[in-house]
C-alpha positions as CSV (number, residue, x, y, z in Angstrom):
1,M,0.4,0.0,-0.3
2,N,1.2,3.5,-0.9
3,D,2.8,4.5,2.5
4,A,1.6,8.5,2.3
5,V,-2.5,6.3,1.6
6,E,-1.7,5.2,4.6
7,R,-0.7,7.4,7.2
8,Y,-3.3,10.2,5.2
9,A,-6.1,7.4,6.4
10,D,-4.5,6.3,9.6
11,G,-7.1,8.4,12.4
12,L,-9.8,8.8,9.4
13,A,-11.0,6.2,7.2
14,E,-13.2,4.4,10.5
15,G,-14.5,8.3,11.1
16,L,-11.8,11.4,13.0
17,A,-9.8,9.5,15.8
18,P,-9.8,11.7,18.8
19,E,-5.8,11.4,19.0
20,L,-5.5,13.6,15.3
21,L,-7.6,16.5,17.7
22,E,-4.4,18.1,18.6
23,P,-2.0,20.4,17.2
24,E,0.0,19.4,14.4
25,A,-1.7,16.4,14.3
26,V,-4.4,16.5,12.3
27,S,-3.1,19.3,9.7
28,R,-0.4,16.8,8.9
29,K,-3.0,15.4,6.3
30,A,-3.0,17.6,4.0
31,I,0.6,17.3,3.5
32,F,-0.1,13.5,3.1
33,R,-3.1,14.2,1.1
34,E,-1.1,16.6,-1.1
35,Q,1.3,13.4,-1.8
36,I,-1.6,11.3,-3.2
37,A,-2.8,13.9,-5.4
38,E,0.6,13.6,-6.9
39,D,0.3,10.1,-6.9
40,W,-3.1,9.5,-8.2
41,D,-2.9,7.6,-11.0
42,Q,-0.3,5.1,-9.5
43,L,-3.2,4.0,-6.7
44,N,-4.8,0.8,-7.2
45,E,-9.1,1.2,-6.2
46,Q,-8.4,-0.2,-3.0
47,E,-6.3,3.0,-2.0
48,R,-8.5,5.3,-3.8
49,E,-11.6,3.9,-1.8
50,L,-9.3,4.3,1.5
51,V,-8.7,7.7,0.4
52,S,-12.3,8.3,-0.8
53,Q,-12.9,7.3,3.4
54,A,-10.5,9.2,4.5
55,D,-11.8,12.2,2.4
56,R,-15.0,11.9,4.1
57,A,-14.3,12.0,7.5
58,L,-12.1,14.8,6.8
59,L,-15.0,16.9,5.2
60,E,-17.6,16.4,8.0
61,M,-15.4,17.2,10.6
62,A,-14.0,20.6,8.9
63,E,-15.4,22.7,11.9
64,E,-13.7,20.3,14.4
65,V,-10.7,20.6,12.6
66,A,-10.8,24.3,11.4
67,G,-9.2,25.8,14.5
68,F,-6.6,23.3,14.0
69,W,-6.0,25.2,10.7
70,R,-5.9,28.4,12.1
71,E,-4.0,27.0,14.9
72,D,-1.4,25.5,13.0
73,M,-0.9,28.7,10.5
74,I,-2.3,26.2,7.4
75,S,-2.6,30.1,5.5
76,D,0.9,30.6,5.7
77,I,2.1,27.3,3.7
78,R,-1.0,27.6,1.6
79,E,0.9,31.3,0.6
80,R,4.0,30.5,0.7
81,E,4.0,27.4,-0.8
82,K,1.1,28.7,-3.3
83,I,-1.3,26.1,-2.6
84,P,-4.5,25.8,-5.2
85,E,-7.9,26.5,-3.9
86,S,-8.6,22.7,-5.7
87,H,-6.3,20.9,-2.8
88,W,-8.9,21.7,-0.5
89,W,-7.5,19.5,2.1
90,W,-5.9,23.0,2.4
91,W,-8.8,24.5,3.2
92,L,-11.0,23.1,5.5
93,D,-10.9,26.9,7.5
94,R,-12.4,28.0,4.8
95,I,-15.1,25.1,4.3
96,A,-16.1,25.6,8.0
97,D,-16.6,28.8,7.6
98,G,-18.8,28.3,4.2
99,D,-17.1,30.4,2.0
100,Y,-15.3,27.7,-0.5
101,P,-15.8,27.5,-3.8
102,Q,-18.2,24.2,-3.7
103,E,-16.8,23.1,-7.5
104,H,-13.7,22.6,-5.9
105,L,-15.0,20.0,-3.8
106,P,-14.9,15.7,-4.3
107,E,-17.8,13.9,-5.1
108,T,-17.6,12.7,-1.4
109,A,-19.0,15.7,0.3
């Protein structure tokens, strides 16, 4: 299994694990999800389904996670790395606030 998929899905695939609700813990998932996006064409169907499950959990918990995005200064990383809006996993704070473009959300949302 792809290492980034395992690291991303750990604590997310079955719903958001309580231990992820710590500074830097859940926000680290954006880094793993970015790696997955880069390798998406190389993932098998099982890996893609696992990512979709984790995506759904992360989106469902956007309000709970948004505070960590703010605390961990994800916006600084977005600006520095020029993260596009289409990479929704970097924008959970805006998703929670309701001002994120719906067209960029995955079909699983």
